[in-house]
Structure formats: structure tokens, C-alpha cells
C-alpha positions as a printed Julia matrix, in Angstrom:
418×3 Matrix{Float64}:
   0.0     0.0     0.0
   2.83    2.4     0.78
   4.27    2.11   -2.73
   0.86    1.93   -4.42
   0.05    5.43   -3.17
   3.45    6.9    -4.11
   2.05    7.9    -7.5
  -1.45    8.38   -8.79
  -0.94    6.9   -12.27
  -1.96    3.55  -13.71
   1.43    2.32  -15.11
   3.11    2.84  -11.72
   0.36    1.07   -9.81
   0.29   -1.83  -12.29
   4.02   -2.22  -11.76
   3.62   -2.23   -7.97
   0.87   -4.87   -8.21
   3.04   -7.05  -10.46
   6.11   -6.77   -8.24
   4.07   -7.51   -5.14
   2.63  -10.64   -6.76
   6.1   -11.86   -7.71
   7.41  -11.31   -4.18
   4.35  -12.97   -2.61
   4.65  -16.04   -4.86
   8.41  -16.6    -5.1
   9.81  -16.27   -1.59
   6.89  -18.08    0.1
   7.28  -20.84   -2.5
  10.87  -21.32   -1.37
   9.94  -21.36    2.33
   6.8   -23.48    1.94
   8.47  -25.82   -0.56
  11.32  -26.45    1.86
   8.91  -27.16    4.72
   6.88  -29.51    2.52
  10.05  -31.39    1.58
  10.75  -31.92    5.29
   7.12  -32.46    6.33
   7.81  -36.1     7.22
  10.7   -35.1     9.48
   8.63  -32.35   11.09
   5.76  -34.75   11.74
   8.13  -37.3    13.24
   9.78  -34.72   15.53
   6.46  -33.38   16.81
   4.26  -36.48   16.94
   6.8   -39.31   16.94
   5.55  -40.58   13.57
   5.65  -39.4     9.95
   2.01  -40.42    9.45
   0.88  -36.8     9.82
   3.1   -35.37    7.08
   0.09  -35.04    4.75
  -1.55  -32.75    7.3
   1.44  -30.43    7.16
   1.46  -30.47    3.35
  -2.22  -29.48    3.17
  -1.78  -26.72    5.75
   1.35  -25.34    4.06
  -0.3   -25.18    0.62
  -3.2   -23.39    2.33
  -0.76  -20.84    3.8
   0.87  -20.3     0.41
  -2.41  -19.63   -1.42
  -3.64  -17.4     1.41
  -0.53  -15.29    0.81
  -1.51  -14.87   -2.84
  -5.16  -14.11   -2.04
  -3.95  -11.27    0.2
  -3.22   -9.24   -2.96
  -6.79   -8.96   -4.35
  -8.17   -8.43   -0.85
  -5.71   -5.58   -0.37
  -6.68   -4.1    -3.74
 -10.32   -4.1    -2.67
  -9.32   -1.96    0.27
  -7.14    0.53   -1.63
  -9.79    0.87   -4.36
 -12.54    1.46   -1.77
 -14.6    -1.63   -2.64
 -15.89   -2.7     0.79
 -18.85   -4.71   -0.52
 -16.63   -6.67   -2.89
 -14.2    -7.32   -0.04
 -17.08   -8.53    2.14
 -18.48  -10.71   -0.66
 -15.14  -12.44   -1.21
 -14.69  -13.01    2.54
 -18.24  -14.31    2.94
 -17.96  -16.63   -0.06
 -14.71  -18.09    1.24
 -16.19  -18.57    4.7
 -19.33  -20.28    3.36
 -17.27  -22.68    1.23
 -15.17  -23.59    4.26
 -18.23  -24.16    6.46
 -20.03  -26.33    3.9
 -16.89  -28.34    3.09
 -16.14  -28.82    6.8
 -19.65  -30.11    7.51
 -19.52  -32.53    4.56
 -16.02  -33.84    5.25
 -16.26  -34.05    9.05
 -19.92  -34.78    9.78
 -20.98  -36.69    6.63
 -17.83  -38.41    5.38
 -16.14  -38.56    8.82
 -12.7   -37.6     7.55
 -11.77  -36.05   10.89
  -9.08  -33.43   11.39
  -7.8   -33.87    7.86
 -11.28  -32.92    6.65
 -11.02  -29.56    8.43
  -7.66  -28.89    6.77
  -8.97  -29.94    3.35
 -12.03  -27.7     3.8
  -9.78  -24.74    4.57
  -7.65  -25.5     1.51
 -10.76  -25.83   -0.68
 -12.03  -22.45    0.51
  -8.75  -20.67   -0.24
  -8.58  -22.35   -3.69
 -12.09  -21.03   -4.35
 -11.07  -17.56   -3.13
  -7.98  -17.67   -5.36
 -10.11  -18.33   -8.44
 -12.87  -15.8    -7.81
 -10.45  -12.99   -6.9
  -8.24  -13.32  -10.0
 -10.38  -10.71  -11.71
  -9.15   -8.07   -9.26
  -5.57   -8.05  -10.52
  -5.14  -10.25  -13.62
  -5.53   -7.34  -16.07
  -3.16   -5.19  -14.03
  -0.17   -7.49  -14.41
   2.68   -6.27  -16.57
   5.92   -7.82  -17.79
   7.87   -4.56  -17.64
   9.04   -3.84  -14.11
  11.84   -1.85  -12.51
  13.71   -4.28  -10.31
  15.16   -1.31   -8.48
  11.64   -0.72   -7.17
  11.36   -4.4    -6.27
  14.54   -4.19   -4.21
  13.25   -1.04   -2.52
   9.94   -2.76   -1.67
  11.74   -5.78   -0.23
  14.05   -3.54    1.79
  11.0    -1.67    3.1
   9.21   -4.87    4.09
  11.79   -7.13    5.72
  11.97   -5.28    9.08
   8.3    -6.11    9.53
   9.25   -9.78    9.78
  11.29   -9.12   12.92
   8.5    -7.03   14.39
   5.99   -9.75   13.57
   8.15  -12.39   15.23
   8.39  -10.22   18.35
   4.61   -9.92   18.56
   4.24  -13.65   17.92
   6.68  -14.41   20.7
   4.78  -12.08   23.06
   1.58  -14.02   22.37
   3.31  -17.25   23.42
   5.66  -16.25   26.21
   3.01  -15.02   28.64
   1.29  -18.42   28.56
   4.64  -20.17   28.95
   5.46  -18.14   32.06
   2.01  -18.69   33.6
   2.19  -22.43   32.95
   5.75  -22.64   34.3
   5.01  -20.84   37.58
   1.37  -21.8    38.22
   0.47  -24.82   36.09
  -2.0   -25.67   33.33
  -5.14  -24.63   35.19
  -3.99  -21.02   35.59
  -2.73  -21.0    32.01
  -6.17  -22.18   30.91
  -7.86  -19.33   32.76
  -5.5   -16.89   31.08
  -6.42  -18.38   27.71
 -10.12  -17.87   28.46
  -9.53  -14.23   29.47
  -7.49  -13.62   26.34
 -10.21  -15.11   24.15
 -12.88  -12.81   25.52
 -10.67   -9.74   25.43
 -10.35  -10.38   21.7
 -13.68   -8.63   21.27
 -11.59   -5.46   21.49
  -8.75   -6.92   19.42
 -11.13   -7.85   16.6
 -12.3    -4.24   16.49
  -8.67   -3.1    16.42
  -7.89   -5.48   13.55
 -10.96   -4.27   11.67
  -9.76   -0.71   12.16
  -6.32   -1.62   10.85
  -7.84   -3.11    7.69
  -9.24    0.28    6.75
  -6.7     2.54    8.42
  -3.75    1.96    6.09
  -5.58    2.58    2.82
  -7.53    5.47    4.34
  -4.58    7.46    5.64
  -2.42    6.76    2.57
  -5.22    8.14    0.39
  -4.45   11.53    2.0
  -0.7    11.18    1.45
  -0.31   13.71   -1.37
  -3.19   15.97   -0.38
  -1.23   18.3     1.9
  -3.5    17.28    4.78
  -2.09   13.86    5.62
  -0.65   14.76    9.02
  -3.86   16.47   10.15
  -6.06   13.59    9.01
  -3.85   11.02   10.77
  -4.1    13.02   14.0
  -7.87   13.31   13.61
  -8.2     9.58   12.95
  -6.14    8.81   16.05
  -8.55   10.76   18.26
 -11.53    8.73   17.17
  -9.58    5.48   17.32
  -8.97    6.06   21.04
 -12.61    7.03   21.56
 -14.03    3.92   19.83
 -11.62    1.31   21.17
 -11.52    2.91   24.63
 -15.3     2.72   24.88
 -15.26   -0.91   23.73
 -12.6    -1.79   26.34
 -14.74   -0.19   29.07
 -17.86   -1.97   27.8
 -16.16   -5.39   27.82
 -14.55   -4.8    31.22
 -17.78   -3.59   32.85
 -19.93   -6.5    31.68
 -17.62   -9.49   31.38
 -18.4   -10.89   34.85
 -22.22  -10.84   34.4
 -21.75  -12.43   30.96
 -19.61  -15.19   32.49
 -22.19  -15.77   35.22
 -24.86  -16.28   32.58
 -22.95  -18.1    29.86
 -19.91  -19.82   31.4
 -19.37  -22.63   33.93
 -18.36  -21.54   37.44
 -14.77  -22.75   37.0
 -14.14  -20.02   34.4
 -15.39  -17.06   36.45
 -11.97  -16.52   38.0
 -10.6   -15.61   34.56
 -12.46  -12.3    34.36
  -9.93  -10.07   36.25
  -7.5   -10.52   33.35
  -9.96   -9.37   30.69
  -9.73   -5.62   31.46
  -5.91   -5.34   31.18
  -5.91   -7.52   28.06
  -8.58   -5.27   26.53
  -6.35   -2.27   27.25
  -3.43   -4.16   25.71
  -5.49   -4.55   22.52
  -6.09   -0.77   22.47
  -2.34   -0.2    22.85
  -1.63   -2.63   20.0
  -3.66   -0.49   17.62
  -2.06    2.67   19.02
   1.34    1.26   18.1
   0.18    0.9    14.48
  -1.19    4.45   14.44
   1.94    6.01   15.9
   4.15    4.09   13.44
   2.59    5.95   10.5
   5.55    8.3    10.23
   8.0     5.41    9.85
   5.83    3.98    7.06
   5.46    7.3     5.27
   9.19    8.07    5.39
  10.07    4.42    4.64
  12.17    4.16    7.78
  10.91    0.71    8.72
  14.33   -0.38    9.93
  13.62    1.52   13.12
  10.71   -0.78   13.96
  12.65   -3.99   14.83
  14.62   -2.37   17.7
  11.37   -0.94   19.05
   9.54   -4.28   18.76
  12.42   -6.24   20.3
  12.67   -3.65   23.08
   8.95   -4.04   23.78
   9.37   -7.82   23.95
  12.28   -7.51   26.4
  10.26   -5.17   28.62
   7.41   -7.69   28.57
   9.76  -10.52   29.59
  11.1    -8.44   32.46
   7.58   -7.68   33.64
   6.64  -11.35   33.34
   9.48  -12.29   35.68
   8.42   -9.51   38.03
   4.65  -10.02   38.11
   3.72  -13.58   37.12
   5.36  -15.46   40.05
   3.29  -13.4    42.52
   0.14  -12.5    40.58
  -0.16  -15.42   38.13
  -2.19  -14.81   34.97
  -3.43  -11.44   36.21
   0.19  -10.33   36.42
   0.71  -11.63   32.87
  -2.25   -9.57   31.65
  -1.01   -6.34   33.26
   2.54   -7.01   32.04
   1.24   -7.4    28.5
  -0.8    -4.2    28.75
   2.14   -2.23   30.16
   4.63   -3.5    27.57
   2.35   -2.65   24.64
   1.63    0.8    26.11
   5.37    1.47   26.49
   5.98    0.2    22.94
   3.25    2.5    21.55
   4.66    5.5    23.41
   8.25    4.79   22.32
   7.1     4.4    18.71
   5.23    7.71   18.91
   8.34    9.51   20.18
  10.67    8.04   17.54
   8.28    8.44   14.61
   7.38   12.01   15.54
  11.0    13.08   15.13
  11.0    11.7    11.59
   7.51   12.71   10.49
   5.9    15.26   12.82
   2.17   14.67   13.23
   0.12   17.22   15.19
  -1.22   14.66   17.63
  -3.93   16.07   19.87
  -2.19   15.0    23.07
  -4.97   16.3    25.3
  -7.7    14.29   23.58
  -5.6    11.12   23.29
  -4.54   11.29   26.93
  -8.11   12.04   28.03
  -9.56    9.04   26.19
  -6.76    6.68   27.27
  -6.91    7.79   30.91
 -10.7     7.57   31.05
 -10.64    4.07   29.53
  -7.95    2.83   31.94
  -9.63    4.38   34.98
 -13.06    2.96   34.15
 -11.58   -0.48   33.46
 -10.03   -0.35   36.94
 -13.39    0.78   38.34
 -14.99   -2.26   36.7
 -12.48   -4.54   38.4
 -13.25   -2.9    41.75
 -16.98   -3.5    41.23
 -16.33   -7.13   40.28
 -14.31   -7.59   43.45
 -16.58   -5.9    45.98
 -20.21   -5.87   44.76
 -22.42   -8.87   44.03
 -23.9    -9.25   40.56
 -27.44   -7.98   41.22
 -26.62   -4.71   43.02
 -23.7    -4.09   40.63
 -25.86   -3.7    37.51
 -26.62    0.05   38.06
 -22.92    0.62   38.74
 -21.98   -1.16   35.51
 -24.46    0.95   33.56
 -22.95    4.06   35.15
 -19.39    2.98   34.28
 -20.37    2.29   30.68
 -22.15    5.63   30.29
 -19.38    7.5    32.08
 -16.88    7.09   29.24
 -18.69    9.11   26.54
 -20.1    11.52   29.14
 -16.65   12.25   30.58
 -15.23   12.85   27.13
 -18.14   15.14   26.28
 -17.81   17.06   29.54
 -14.08   17.6    29.03
 -14.55   18.78   25.42
 -13.08   15.78   23.64
 -15.41   16.25   20.66
 -14.75   19.33   18.51
 -17.77   21.65   18.16
 -17.78   21.16   14.38
 -18.04   17.39   14.73
 -20.89   17.71   17.24
 -22.72   20.08   14.9
 -22.29   17.62   12.02
 -23.71   14.78   14.15
 -26.72   16.91   15.15
 -27.35   17.77   11.48
 -27.32   14.11   10.49
 -29.64   13.18   13.33
 -32.13   15.84   12.24
 -32.11   14.35    8.74
 -32.79   10.89   10.16
 -35.62   12.13   12.39
 -37.7    14.62   10.35
 -39.69   17.17   12.34
């Protein structure tokens, strides 16, 4: 996306699409092909038998084709085709569901059936999305641009590995110090905090193409800052909502043995907000193509997390892991903001960002206090008050610009005539 928006002309963009497709088909083919060649060895090392090598082959081919399908899905986003994007995603999901039911429930293929269903769905997606880029492919490319794209992208691998490690290490520490039961509770808390993370990921899907569309307008910095304000409002409110109501939801929907997991949901929800903040604050590094600064930041964040795990998990178990994760992502986001701002100054509205982040954190803590000291029935009015307090506090402290409030009132009048 960064290179796609460098120029607003068709030959350049066709070249970028073609180079991207080459990169996304050649290097994964080498990696996946090597893993397929050693699939028997991998199966033997993990399961003690090579009988599962076919499972690895199916899964690896699935990964390879998913890489290729990323291109048309990305083009739907940069070309502002949300309904087409949704249609492709829905079609792929339906094929996977139908194939899974047939292979697992009807033909009783078992786990292999689930893998085959996933592969069938990505093959279907590969075929139906060809129309998005096939006519854009060109044989004439500047390999200098290809080298520049690869140089821009590789630091992201290190950052991605750091985040992947963070998602594994916390569980490892909890299991090591407190056993499988506590690790299981942490897994449950993480799963339910993903309500916020899913919203963050959805935001990220649109964020990149949206802010790059302003790149050459002369207003890019201002629009990024404006988008950041409303990111913190939306995700902060969602974090408060999840934190305030997770215990009543567990009491209604979950067995008693899982209720103890809820204290970790609030900090993990805040960690999800910080994850998205990291992506927002890294905009300057993307714009200036200074991605090599990201790996030291990501590795530094991972090291801080490990230090906090050693400090908090032995005493506070999975709750300590949750707060360590939240703190490390918050520190990473702040460090990224400071570094990127020196390279590409963005007029961040520090007051509004700090107000939304502080209100979200404070109300999440208030939710934990209610969970700890008030029984479910009497706590309902308090939970309603905590949920309503977030937008009301932001309104009272002038988070919303008068122009935006006027625009909302105008739209509401149009929806409700008279």
C-alpha cells in the first residue's frame, strides 16, 4: 500500500501490483516448498511418527495460497470496494463451512477434513479474486523498485516475530510458575478480550488505505491526527464496555470454573487498544520508509514484557501476565510515537488522546473494583454508570470538537424529520 500510493498513475500502480505478486509467490514458494520437503521429518519430531506429514502439506499449501489471495483483498481496500471485499470473505467462509460439515460430519474424515475444507475455501477464493488483478499485471518492471519494496518490508518480519513471541511467552510463564489450570484461565480471558482486538484489527484493515489516500493531499498529518482521536474514543469505549460487563456475561454463559478468569480481561482489553495505538503512531516510519527503526522498538517491547513477566507472574499469576502485556504494549506505543514524531511530525492532539486513554484505563479499573466488591445484582446500576461514564466524561471535558458535534446533530435531524 505504501508504494501503491506513491504515485497516482496507472502504469506505476500496475508495476507495484506485479512486483508484489512476484514477491508474494516466489519467496513463500521457497519457504513453503522447503517445509513440505521436510514435512515427514517435522511430523516425526512433533508427533513421533511421519504419518501426519500429509496434514502439514495441506496446511502449508493453504498458507501459500492465502498469501496470494492477500493481494486482491488488499486491492479491494485501496480501491474502496468494501462490498466486494465482504463478498469475497463471505464466499470463502461459506465454502469452508459447507466443506467442513460434509467432510467431518458426513464423510467422517476427521481433522484432515477440516484442513482440506480450509484449503478448498482458499482455492475457491484464489479463483474468484483473480479478476481483481489479472488485467493489471505487466511484464515490464523496474527491479530497483522491487529491491526497494523488499528492503522496506523485511523489518516487519522481525517485528511480527516479536509480537508472535509475546503471544506465546506469557502463557509459557504462567504455565511454568502456576500450572496448566492457571494458564487455561489466562487463555479464556485472552479469548474474551479479543472482542476489542477484533475491532482493532478491523480498524487496521481500513486505516492503512484510508490514511495513505491523503498522502499527497497536503492534509495527511492532520487527518492522521484526527483519525487517532476517534480510534482512542471507539476502542476505549469498547474496552470499558467489555470490562464492565464481562463478569455478568460469564455468570450467565460460562461454567463456574471459568469465572476466576475475568480479572485478566480488562488489562488484556487495554493491551489490545495499545496494540492499535502502536500501528497508528508508526505511521511516520511507514510514510518516510524508515521501517528499519521498527525492529529495535519491537524487540525492546518484547524484552520489557519478559522483564515484567518475571516480576509479576510469580506473585500475581495470569493477572500479572495480563497487566505485564498491557504495560509492555503501552510502552511500545509511546516509544514508537516519540521516535516516529522526530521523523515525520504529526500534530497529535495530546490532550484528547490522553483524556480518552486515561478515562478508559480508569473505568476499566473501576470495573475490576466492582467485580471484586459488589455482588452481581446490586452491581448492575454501577456497571451501567461505568459504561455511560466514558462518553459523558469525554463530552464534559470537550473531547469532541464543536464542528463534529454540529455535524452529528445535522445528520440526526435528517434521520428524524420534524
